[in-house]
C-alpha positions, 0 to 999 in steps of 0.5 A: 526519492520515495521512502521504502514504504510509500514506494512499495505502496505506489508500486503495488498500485501503479507499477503496471503503468511503468515501463518494464525497465522502470519497474525492474529498476524500482523493484531492484532499488526499493524491494530488493534493496540493491544500490544504484551501483549494483543495479547499474552493474546488473543491467549494464547501464551507467549509475547516472542512467539508473539514477535518472530512471529512478527519478523519472519513475518516482516522478511518474508514480507521484504524478499518478498518485496526485491524480488518482489518489488511490493510496490516499483513499486506501489509507482512509478506508483502512482508518475507517475500518479500524475505527469501526472495528474498535467501536464494535469491540466496545459494543461487544464488551457492553452487551457481552452475556446480556443479549446474545442476538446483538452479540451475534450481529456485532460479530457479523459486522466484524466478519464483514469488516475483515472482508473489507480489509481484503479488498 
């Protein structure tokens, strides 16, 4: 099974590509933290049926990620933004009170990086 954090990311990225039933079971298990028994009872299916649905759904999400790499690309993008923010902060400290124009430009870069994080 996927870890909770990874499942949440995959569900956000690829959840719409699952069947409604697959998505319902994945959300119940990974986001609502219901047990396989609770999900089976709520949906009126067997525990092995829930387990099989989870296994197939996880496999589908992992296959999508292995082909599309959206989660990996998002993680890399966030790392680049974090590094760029750290560099800008270091530059801000270096030019503080010396060159207000450069400081304004650095703050503009920080603003643009914050906007990138929203995508």
